[in-house]
Every structure is written in structure tokens, then in C-alpha cells.
N, C-alpha and C positions, 0 to 999 in steps of 0.2 A: 370407585369403580361399580358397576351394575353387576348383579349377580345373574348368571345365565344359566337357564335349564335347557339342556336337550331333552327331547321326549322323542323317542322312538320305539318301535314294534312291528312285528309281522304285518305287513298292509292287511286291513279289513279288522284292526284288533280294537278300535274304538278310540284312537288317538284324538279324533277330532273333538268326541266328548269330554277327553281330558282337558284339551285347551280350552274348552267352553267353560268348564269347571275353576280352572286356574285362572283364567281372564276374570271371572265373576269375583274372585278371591283377591284380585289385585295385582296379578303378573301382565305385563305388556305381550300381546299376543304376535307382534309384528308389524310392518308396515307393507308388507308386499306377499300376500299371501293369496292361494289359489281356493276353488269353491269347498274343498277339503280342508280348508286351513293351515296346509303346508306351507314351510316357507319356503318361495321359490327361490332366494337366492342360496338358501342350503342346497336346493334339490341342483342348482348347477355345480356344486363344489362335489356332491356326490356324483354327477355324472362324468366331473373331470378325474375325479382321486380314486374313488370307489374301488375300481375294476383292478387297478394295478394293487391296492392294498389287499385284496381278497384274494389275489392271484399270487400271493404271499411275497410282494417286495416289501423291504425293510421301510418301516415309517418315516418318510421324510420330514419330520416336525417342522422344519424352517419352511416347507412347501404349503403345508396344511394351515401355519400360521396366517402367513400370507394371503392365502384364500378364503381362511375364515374371516381375518381381519375385515377383508372387503366386503364378503357376504353380511357379518354382524352389522358393518357400519350403515349398508344399505336396507336390512330387517331392522334397525333400531331407530329408523327416522321417524322424528315424532314423538319417540319416548320421554318421560320426565325424566329427567337427571337423576341418576341413583335407583329408579324403579327397576324390580326384578322382572328381568326379561325371559320368558319361554321361547324356544326355537324347535318348533315341533317339524318333524319329516320322519316317516317310518323308517327309512333308512337308514337313521341315525345309529340303528339298535345293531347295524351291521359295523359302525365305525367308533364304537364307544371309546377304545384307546386313544387314537390318534385326536379325537374330541378333546377329551379329558386331559391327555397330554400338551395339547398345543394351546388349550385356554386354562391356566389355574384357576381363574376364578368361577369356573364352571362346573355345573353337576350334571348327573344324567337320571333321567325316569325311564325305566324300562315297563313298557306296557303290556300286559298278557292274558290272552283271551284263551276260552277253551280251544285248545288244538285239535278237537273233533270237529268243533263248529268253522275252525281256519281251513281244515282239508277240504271241507266241501262248499268253503265259499268262492263267490265269483272272482273275488281279488286275488288272483295268483301272478302278479308282477314280478315281486322278489324271487319266485319258485322260478318264474319262466327266465329273468335276470341272470341269476345269480345262483341257482340249484346246482349246477355242475361245478361252479367255482366250489361250493361249501360243500358238495356230498362227493365230488369225485365223479370219475366216468361212468360210473353205475348209475348216476341218474338219469342219463339219457334212456334207460332201457325202462325204467318207472313207470308207473301208471302216474297218471298228474294227483290223484288223492294221496298215493303212497308217498308220493314225492314232496308233496305240501305237508305233509304230516311230519317225514323222515326231518324237512328241513326249519318245522317247527322246534322240534327239539334240539336241533343243532344249534340254531341261532340263538335259543332262549339262554341253553347250557353255557354257549359261548360268552354270552355277555355277562352271565352271572358269575364265570370265572374271571372276568376281566373286572367285573366291579368289587372281586376281592382284593384286586391289587389296589383299590384305592377307597379304603377305608374312610368312612362319613361322607363320601361325595356322589353315593349310587344309592338310589331306591328303587322298591319295585312295587308296583300296583295292577291288580287285576280288575280287567274292565267290570266285572262281574261285582266286585266289590265296590267300586266306585259308583255303580248304579244303585246298589241295596242302600248305602250310607255314604253319600258324596260329602256333606259336610266334614264326618269324622275321618274319612280318608284323606281330604286335602288338610285337616289339621294333622296329621300323622305326616304326610311327607312335609309339610312346612317344619314340623319339629324334628322330622329326621335331617333334615338338608340345611335348616338354619334359614328358612326362607320367612322374611316378614308378609304373610298373608292374613286377611282376613276370610276366614271359613263361614261366618254369618252371610256374607254376600252369596253366596251360592243356593240356589232354589233348588232342594231337594225334588221338587215335584217335575224338574225339568229331564229329570235321567231316569230312562226305564231300561233295563235288560232286554235284548233281543236275542232268543234262543233260536238259534236255524234250525229247521225241520230236518233230519238225518234221511237220507233213502233208506228204506225197508233191508236193504242187504249192505248196509255201510259196513259190517265187520268183513265180510267176503271182499267188500270193494279194497280194503284196507289190507286184508292178510297179514303177512308178517311184519307189514309196518306197525301195525298194531301192538301187535305180541311185542315188539321192542320200544314200542313209546310207550307202553303202559307203566313202567316204573317213572318215566317223567311226568306222564299226566297225573300222577297219583301225587307226586312230589309237589306239584303245584296245585293240590286240591281237586283234580277232576277226575273221578272215578270213571272206570270204562269197563 
């Protein structure tokens, strides 16, 4: 049976670069992708099942298994038998537990990028779609950047807590580390998750970290959200 690697992170975290690196190292990226290299079959699964799960409904593993079996069959069209397969959709970071529980042969790679960059990113789709579900009614009255930073903290901490319940099946990759040392990070992930990859296939020159320029008043715009997020940012290696 093929090894499946789910890849997810807050939208705009650099998951597309991760797909490029892992595909160069020997993973099959999927047969049905959009321009961001997201798995379209997985997007359909998340559209259908994610809202109920995030709203607190019990995980219907049988339902997830059926949906994922169909999605993976479409996603894996053309893959060589036994080849490791990556399945990238940013929203998968919101569904770590049902994905791992429904597909025992799978593992999860959580992509993290500086939360300050993410707060001021133009990609706020997850915040708009799921902010209130994950942060509660108070999300409605927050500024967009404060809501985005709080969501970054909540989503990444939640994913790490779930990962602790699945030892050996989860890994974390900072976007900045991938860009700084792509071959070494691919080798680390392969070792950590037991994937047969060839880091030598990764071209280090193809990766360059892009740091978003923050507005001059970014601290004022974030306000209390920055104070609350500081320990989490520091914990991931992002001093503020």
C-alpha cells in the first residue's frame, strides 16, 4: 500500500513550495491539482465534511473513510504502484484527526510560516470561512488582522495537540527553514516519517523565502492579539 502524506497549513503558508520540494524528492503530487498544487478531490471532501467537524460534531470515521477513498482514488490516478503520495490542501491542517484516523497508512506534515506575515497576508480564506467556528462569536467583532493572528495561533496549536496523539505519524516544517535548507529539511521529514525520498533531487536554488513587509503601525493594528500571540510566536521561533 502506498504511503500517503497529508500536507496542510494556514492558507499562504508556503505549502506550494513544499509540494515542489517533495515532488522533486520522489513523491507523487497528485493527478488533479489546481494552480496552487492543491488536491481538488480533497477540496471537495473538505467542502462537504469540514464544517460539521469544526462545529463540534463527533467524527464519523466511516463517512470520512468513504469520502477519502474516493478522493484518493482520483488523486492517485497515474501514480506508480507503491510510490509515496503527497496530498496537499491547506485546509487539511483543520482536519488532522479525521484524516489520520480514517487512513492508517497516512501521516501529516504541518506547515508553519511566521504568524505576523500571515496576519497581513492577502490570503484570508480560512479566516473568513472558519474564523467564527474556531474562535467563537467574538471573532465577528475582531479586526481582520487580529482575527487572522488569533486563528494562526489556534489552528497551529490545535494541530500540534492532535499530533501528540499520533506519535511517529506527524511532522512540522517551517516555511522559512525549507527555503534556507531545502535538502536538509526534506531529509529530516523523510527520516521522521519513514518516507523513501531522495533529497538530492531537490534544487536548493529553487527556493527563496519571501518576507512580507509589514505596515509601519503593525503593532497598533494587532493590539491585544499580538500580546496574546507572543508566546506562541516565540515558541515557533518567530520573535516579536
